C-alpha positions as CSV (number, residue, x, y, z in Angstrom):
1,M,82.8,-67.6,-6.6
2,N,80.8,-64.4,-6.0
3,N,77.3,-65.1,-7.3
4,D,76.5,-61.4,-7.4
5,N,79.2,-60.8,-10.1
6,L,78.2,-64.0,-11.9
7,S,74.5,-62.9,-12.1
8,L,75.5,-59.5,-13.6
9,T,77.5,-61.0,-16.4
10,A,75.9,-64.3,-17.3
11,P,73.5,-64.3,-20.2
12,P,70.0,-65.3,-19.2
13,K,68.6,-68.7,-19.7
14,I,65.5,-68.4,-21.9
15,V,62.3,-70.4,-21.4
16,R,58.8,-70.0,-22.7
17,V,55.4,-70.6,-21.0
18,P,52.1,-71.6,-22.6
19,G,49.0,-69.6,-22.7
20,S,47.1,-68.9,-19.5
21,K,45.0,-71.7,-18.3
22,S,42.5,-69.3,-16.6
23,L,42.1,-67.2,-19.7
24,T,41.9,-70.2,-22.1
25,Q,39.1,-71.7,-20.2
26,R,37.1,-68.5,-19.9
27,A,37.6,-67.8,-23.7
28,L,36.5,-71.4,-24.6
29,V,33.2,-71.1,-22.5
30,I,32.4,-67.7,-23.9
31,A,33.2,-68.6,-27.5
32,A,31.1,-71.8,-27.1
33,L,28.1,-69.6,-26.1
34,A,28.7,-66.9,-28.7
35,R,27.0,-66.1,-31.9
36,D,29.2,-66.8,-34.9
37,N,32.8,-68.0,-35.0
38,S,35.7,-67.2,-32.8
39,F,39.5,-67.8,-33.1
40,I,41.4,-68.2,-29.9
41,S,45.1,-67.8,-30.5
42,N,47.9,-69.0,-28.1
43,P,45.6,-71.2,-26.0
44,L,46.8,-73.7,-23.5
45,I,46.4,-77.2,-24.7
46,S,46.6,-79.4,-21.7
47,E,44.7,-82.2,-19.8
48,D,42.4,-79.6,-18.2
49,T,41.6,-77.7,-21.3
50,N,41.0,-80.9,-23.3
51,Y,38.4,-82.1,-20.7
52,L,36.7,-78.7,-21.0
53,M,36.7,-78.7,-24.8
54,E,35.2,-82.2,-24.9
55,G,32.5,-81.1,-22.5
56,L,31.7,-78.0,-24.7
57,R,31.6,-80.2,-27.8
58,I,29.0,-82.5,-26.1
59,L,27.0,-79.3,-25.6
60,G,27.1,-78.5,-29.3
61,A,30.1,-76.2,-29.8
62,Q,32.4,-77.0,-32.7
63,I,36.0,-76.6,-31.7
64,V,38.8,-77.3,-34.2
65,S,42.5,-77.2,-33.4
66,V,44.6,-75.5,-36.1
67,S,48.1,-74.1,-36.2
68,G,48.3,-71.3,-33.7
69,G,45.0,-71.7,-32.0
70,L,41.4,-72.9,-31.9
71,Y,38.4,-72.2,-34.1
72,V,35.2,-72.2,-32.2
73,N,31.8,-72.2,-33.8
74,G,29.5,-71.1,-31.0
75,T,26.0,-72.3,-30.1
76,A,24.4,-68.8,-29.7
77,G,23.3,-70.0,-26.3
78,K,21.3,-73.0,-27.6
79,L,23.0,-75.9,-25.9
80,A,22.6,-79.4,-27.2
81,N,21.6,-82.4,-25.0
82,T,23.0,-85.7,-26.1
83,D,22.2,-87.6,-22.9
84,R,26.0,-88.2,-22.5
85,Q,27.6,-87.7,-19.1
86,I,30.2,-84.9,-19.1
87,F,33.4,-86.2,-17.6
88,L,35.8,-83.4,-16.5
89,G,38.8,-85.3,-15.0
90,N,40.0,-83.2,-12.0
91,N,39.2,-79.8,-13.7
92,G,37.5,-77.9,-10.9
93,T,37.2,-74.7,-13.0
94,A,35.4,-76.6,-15.8
95,L,33.1,-78.3,-13.2
96,R,32.0,-75.0,-11.8
97,F,31.7,-73.2,-15.1
98,L,29.7,-76.0,-16.8
99,T,27.5,-76.6,-13.8
100,A,26.1,-73.1,-14.4
101,L,26.3,-73.3,-18.2
102,V,24.2,-76.4,-18.6
103,C,21.4,-74.8,-16.7
104,L,20.8,-72.7,-19.8
105,G,20.0,-75.9,-21.8
106,Q,17.0,-78.2,-21.8
107,G,16.7,-81.7,-20.2
108,Q,19.0,-83.6,-17.9
109,Y,22.8,-83.2,-17.7
110,I,25.2,-85.1,-15.5
111,L,28.7,-83.7,-14.7
112,T,31.3,-86.0,-13.0
113,G,35.0,-86.6,-12.9
114,E,37.9,-88.4,-11.2
115,K,37.8,-89.3,-7.5
116,R,39.3,-86.0,-6.3
117,L,36.9,-83.9,-8.4
118,R,34.0,-85.8,-6.7
119,E,35.4,-84.5,-3.4
120,R,35.5,-80.8,-4.5
121,P,32.5,-78.7,-3.5
122,V,29.9,-77.0,-5.7
123,G,27.2,-76.6,-3.0
124,A,27.2,-72.8,-2.8
125,L,27.1,-72.5,-6.6
126,A,24.2,-75.0,-6.8
127,E,22.2,-73.0,-4.1
128,A,22.7,-69.8,-6.1
129,L,21.6,-71.5,-9.3
130,K,18.5,-72.9,-7.5
131,K,17.5,-69.4,-6.6
132,M,17.7,-68.6,-10.3
133,G,15.3,-71.4,-11.1
134,A,17.6,-74.4,-11.7
135,H,16.9,-77.9,-10.5
136,I,20.2,-79.4,-9.3
137,T,21.1,-82.4,-7.1
138,C,24.5,-83.5,-5.8
139,T,25.7,-85.7,-3.0
140,S,27.2,-83.8,0.0
141,D,27.6,-80.7,-2.1
142,C,30.0,-82.6,-4.4
143,P,29.8,-84.2,-7.9
144,P,28.3,-86.0,-9.6
145,V,26.0,-83.1,-10.3
146,T,22.7,-83.7,-11.9
147,I,20.9,-80.8,-13.5
148,N,17.4,-80.9,-14.9
149,A,17.6,-77.8,-17.1
150,N,15.0,-75.4,-18.4
151,G,16.9,-72.2,-18.8
152,L,17.7,-69.7,-16.0
153,A,15.5,-66.9,-14.8
154,G,18.3,-64.9,-13.3
155,G,17.5,-62.2,-10.7
156,K,19.1,-60.8,-7.6
157,I,21.7,-63.2,-6.1
158,S,23.8,-62.9,-3.0
159,L,26.9,-65.0,-2.1
160,R,28.5,-64.7,1.4
161,D,32.1,-65.7,2.3
162,V,32.8,-67.2,-1.1
163,E,35.2,-70.1,-0.8
164,S,35.9,-70.2,-4.6
165,S,35.9,-67.3,-7.0
166,Q,34.9,-69.9,-9.6
167,Y,31.4,-69.8,-8.3
168,V,31.2,-66.1,-9.0
169,S,32.8,-66.5,-12.5
170,A,30.4,-69.3,-13.3
171,L,27.3,-67.2,-12.5
172,L,28.7,-64.2,-14.5
173,L,29.6,-66.2,-17.5
174,C,26.0,-67.5,-18.0
175,A,24.3,-64.2,-16.9
176,P,23.8,-62.8,-20.4
177,Y,21.6,-65.8,-21.4
178,T,19.3,-65.6,-18.4
179,R,15.8,-64.2,-18.9
180,Q,16.1,-61.3,-16.4
181,G,19.9,-60.8,-16.2
182,I,21.5,-61.0,-12.8
183,E,22.5,-58.6,-10.0
184,L,25.1,-60.5,-8.0
185,T,26.2,-59.2,-4.6
186,L,29.2,-60.6,-2.8
187,R,29.2,-60.3,1.0
188,G,31.9,-61.1,3.6
189,R,35.2,-62.6,2.4
190,V,35.8,-63.3,-1.2
191,S,38.8,-65.5,-2.3
192,S,40.9,-64.9,-5.4
193,V,39.3,-61.7,-6.6
194,P,41.7,-61.3,-9.5
195,Y,40.2,-64.3,-11.1
196,I,36.8,-62.7,-11.1
197,D,38.4,-59.6,-12.7
198,L,39.7,-62.0,-15.5
199,T,36.2,-63.2,-16.1
200,V,34.8,-59.7,-16.3
201,A,37.5,-58.6,-18.7
202,A,37.0,-61.6,-21.0
203,M,33.2,-61.1,-21.1
204,R,33.7,-57.5,-22.1
205,E,36.0,-58.4,-24.9
206,F,33.3,-60.6,-26.3
207,G,30.8,-57.7,-26.3
208,I,29.0,-58.0,-22.9
209,K,28.5,-54.9,-20.7
210,I,29.0,-55.5,-17.0
211,E,28.4,-52.9,-14.4
212,K,30.5,-53.2,-11.3
213,E,29.9,-51.2,-8.2
214,K,32.0,-52.2,-5.2
215,N,30.9,-55.8,-4.5
216,K,27.9,-55.8,-6.9
217,Y,27.9,-57.0,-10.5
218,T,25.0,-56.4,-12.8
219,V,24.6,-58.1,-16.2
220,K,21.6,-57.7,-18.5
221,G,19.8,-60.8,-19.7
222,Q,18.5,-62.0,-23.1
223,N,21.9,-61.0,-24.6
224,S,24.6,-62.9,-26.4
225,Y,28.4,-62.9,-26.7
226,Q,29.7,-62.0,-30.2
227,G,32.4,-64.3,-31.7
228,R,35.8,-62.6,-32.3
229,E,39.5,-63.2,-32.4
230,Y,41.0,-63.4,-28.9
231,R,44.6,-63.9,-28.0
232,V,45.5,-65.7,-24.7
233,E,48.4,-64.1,-22.9
234,G,51.1,-66.3,-21.3
235,D,50.4,-68.1,-18.1
236,A,51.7,-66.2,-15.0
237,S,51.2,-69.3,-12.8
238,S,53.5,-71.4,-15.1
239,A,56.0,-68.6,-15.3
240,S,56.3,-68.5,-11.5
241,Y,58.3,-71.8,-11.4
242,F,61.1,-70.2,-13.6
243,F,61.0,-67.1,-11.4
244,L,61.6,-69.4,-8.5
245,A,64.4,-71.1,-10.3
246,A,66.2,-67.8,-10.9
247,A,65.8,-67.0,-7.2
248,L,67.2,-70.3,-6.0
249,L,70.0,-70.6,-8.5
250,Q,71.0,-66.9,-8.3
251,R,71.2,-66.5,-12.0
252,P,69.1,-64.7,-14.7
253,I,66.2,-66.5,-16.3
254,R,64.1,-64.8,-18.9
255,V,60.5,-66.0,-19.4
256,M,59.1,-65.3,-22.9
257,G,55.4,-64.8,-23.6
258,I,54.5,-63.1,-20.3
259,S,54.1,-59.4,-19.4
260,R,54.6,-57.8,-16.0
261,K,51.5,-55.8,-16.9
262,S,49.4,-59.0,-17.1
263,C,45.9,-58.9,-15.6
264,Q,46.6,-62.2,-13.9
265,G,46.9,-62.0,-10.2
266,D,49.8,-64.4,-10.0
267,I,52.1,-61.9,-11.7
268,H,52.3,-60.1,-8.4
269,L,54.6,-62.8,-7.1
270,L,57.3,-60.6,-8.7
271,E,56.7,-58.0,-6.1
272,I,57.4,-60.6,-3.4
273,L,60.5,-61.7,-5.1
274,E,61.8,-58.1,-5.3
275,K,61.1,-57.7,-1.6
276,L,63.1,-60.9,-1.0
277,G,66.2,-59.7,-2.9
278,C,65.6,-60.6,-6.6
279,H,66.1,-58.1,-9.5
280,I,63.4,-57.9,-12.1
281,E,63.6,-56.6,-15.7
282,A,60.6,-56.6,-18.0
283,R,59.6,-55.7,-21.6
284,E,56.3,-56.1,-23.4
285,D,56.6,-59.9,-24.0
286,W,59.1,-61.1,-21.4
287,V,60.1,-61.0,-17.8
288,E,63.6,-61.6,-16.5
289,V,64.3,-62.5,-12.9
290,T,67.9,-62.5,-11.5
291,G,68.4,-64.1,-8.1
292,N,70.6,-62.7,-5.5
293,N,71.2,-63.5,-1.8
294,L,67.7,-63.9,-0.4
295,T,66.7,-61.4,2.2
296,E,66.8,-62.8,5.7
297,G,64.4,-62.3,8.5
298,D,60.7,-63.0,9.2
299,F,58.0,-62.1,6.7
300,I,54.2,-62.5,6.5
301,F,52.5,-62.8,3.1
302,D,48.8,-62.7,2.5
303,L,48.3,-64.7,-0.7
304,N,44.5,-64.7,-0.8
305,D,44.5,-63.1,-4.2
306,M,47.1,-65.5,-5.6
307,P,46.6,-68.9,-3.9
308,D,48.3,-70.9,-6.7
309,M,51.5,-69.2,-5.7
310,V,51.6,-70.8,-2.3
311,P,53.6,-73.9,-3.4
312,T,56.0,-71.7,-5.3
313,L,56.6,-69.3,-2.3
314,A,56.7,-72.2,0.2
315,V,59.6,-73.8,-1.7
316,L,61.4,-70.4,-1.8
317,A,60.8,-70.0,1.9
318,A,62.6,-73.4,2.6
319,F,65.8,-71.9,1.2
320,R,65.6,-68.5,2.9
321,R,67.0,-67.8,6.4
322,G,64.1,-66.7,8.6
323,K,60.5,-67.5,9.1
324,T,57.9,-67.2,6.3
325,T,54.2,-67.0,7.3
326,I,51.7,-67.5,4.5
327,T,48.1,-66.5,5.4
328,N,44.5,-66.2,4.2
329,V,44.6,-69.2,1.9
330,E,42.3,-71.7,3.5
331,H,40.6,-72.2,0.1
332,L,43.7,-74.2,-0.9
333,R,42.1,-77.1,0.9
334,I,39.6,-77.6,-2.0
335,K,42.1,-77.5,-4.8
336,E,43.6,-80.5,-6.7
337,S,44.8,-81.6,-3.3
338,D,44.6,-80.1,0.2
339,R,47.6,-78.0,-0.7
340,L,48.3,-76.8,2.8
341,T,48.5,-80.3,4.3
342,A,50.4,-81.6,1.2
343,M,53.0,-78.8,1.2
344,A,53.6,-79.1,5.0
345,A,54.1,-82.8,4.7
346,E,56.5,-82.7,1.7
347,L,58.6,-79.9,3.1
348,K,59.0,-81.9,6.3
349,R,59.9,-84.9,4.2
350,A,62.7,-82.9,2.8
351,G,64.0,-81.8,6.2
352,I,62.3,-78.4,6.4
353,K,60.4,-77.2,9.5
354,A,56.9,-76.5,8.2
355,E,53.7,-76.0,10.2
356,E,50.2,-76.0,8.8
357,T,47.8,-73.5,10.2
358,A,44.0,-73.3,9.7
359,G,44.5,-70.8,6.8
360,G,48.1,-71.1,5.8
361,L,51.7,-72.2,6.4
362,I,54.6,-71.2,8.6
363,I,58.0,-72.3,7.2
364,A,61.4,-71.9,8.8
365,G,64.2,-71.8,6.2
366,G,66.9,-74.5,6.5
367,K,68.8,-77.0,4.6
368,M,66.8,-79.2,2.3
369,K,67.8,-82.9,2.2
370,P,67.2,-85.6,-0.5
371,A,63.7,-86.9,-0.6
372,K,61.1,-88.6,-2.8
373,I,58.4,-86.0,-3.1
374,Q,54.8,-87.2,-3.2
375,T,52.7,-85.0,-5.6
376,Y,49.2,-86.0,-4.6
377,N,48.4,-85.8,-8.3
378,D,48.8,-82.1,-8.0
379,H,50.7,-80.3,-10.8
380,R,51.7,-77.3,-8.7
381,I,53.3,-79.4,-6.0
382,A,55.3,-81.3,-8.6
383,M,56.5,-78.2,-10.4
384,S,57.5,-76.3,-7.3
385,F,59.6,-79.2,-5.9
386,A,61.0,-79.9,-9.4
387,V,62.6,-76.5,-9.2
388,A,64.0,-77.3,-5.7
389,A,65.6,-80.3,-7.3
390,L,67.7,-77.9,-9.4
391,A,69.3,-76.6,-6.2
392,V,69.4,-79.8,-4.1
393,T,70.8,-83.1,-5.2
394,G,68.5,-86.0,-4.4
395,I,65.1,-84.4,-4.6
396,E,63.0,-86.8,-6.7
397,I,59.4,-86.2,-8.0
398,T,57.4,-89.4,-7.9
399,D,54.7,-88.5,-10.4
400,K,56.1,-86.3,-13.2
401,K,53.1,-86.8,-15.5
402,C,50.7,-84.8,-13.3
403,V,52.1,-81.6,-14.8
404,D,50.2,-82.4,-18.0
405,K,47.2,-80.9,-16.2
406,S,48.4,-77.3,-16.9
407,F,51.9,-77.4,-18.5
408,P,52.7,-80.5,-20.7
409,E,56.0,-78.9,-21.8
410,F,57.2,-78.2,-18.3
411,W,60.0,-80.8,-18.1
412,E,61.3,-79.7,-21.6
413,E,61.4,-76.0,-20.5
414,L,63.0,-76.9,-17.2
415,G,65.7,-78.8,-19.0
416,K,66.8,-75.5,-20.7
417,I,68.0,-74.3,-17.3
């Protein structure tokens, strides 16, 4: 049967993605610091956001889940100190954000988490905060992190060759509550710049003025976020797995709750899919991808601005004739797993030639064979290979529950395909 004709006539399968994890976490932190109340609609409720919410509650924010969203009664920057450790699971974003946030408080705070989180670095962020007057200790630049807080002076800060954009976002998020404000200059390489843009946009929506000039960010101090209603747009990272499914199955799949005009960097995966032969249609609140015969030949993709898309693209590459080189994503080694090592290992397990480089992957498309895929407790590895299982009989995911970190409804939505 000609798949081209089938894809043009078959009605699309329809799936829905939850709210953006990145935007939910930024909105929660800002609302927790804000004056007055906020209502966050369409938030992601997942393992990661639950850990963050519990941490913010310990710091004095009142967060109540209601139909359609979350009410947050902010602290106006006056954080509580209950002498309770703040446990953050394996939520690296929450770890970095709260490391900066608790410096605004008074007294001792301890942040910790699961074994993998205790291997994820915060050293560069800690050094920047020390220059702003914080007293921080951590072992080998990793959690547990102990902060003896007495507010933050702020000042001129410089970060060079930033390995995680979360360091930058963490400093920006707490900047309005510093005594002097901050002037933050980024030098050298900066990873995942679109995530910094998300932070700036969210801060502005809650009433903070940020001046940005090339690689310099300036935020005035002794200021405050103002509570408001804030709607979280759909998660582009979660949507990517259904875009991948459309490409592999060569059929139309429509993802509701996401816009191609999204400010999330991961939405630019659509441009790669178009280059590789897929057809894209989009409206205000949905994106539809129709797969076709994948473009053959050798391609190089720099995914520095969308590193979470590496597992998705790597699985697609396994099904495409030709060599796919993914570059400039060495920061994936400090994610939920070392994703470069993990993806290379699991692609090889499934019979695909995959080579790990210092900062990326080289994948030669082939014929995937049945395999029990190890997930390394990493939601993005699980979801990417779960899509491969739609196209190849015998691909089995060993730890299905790890998707709860970002997309608890993933298996239900995948079942619709």
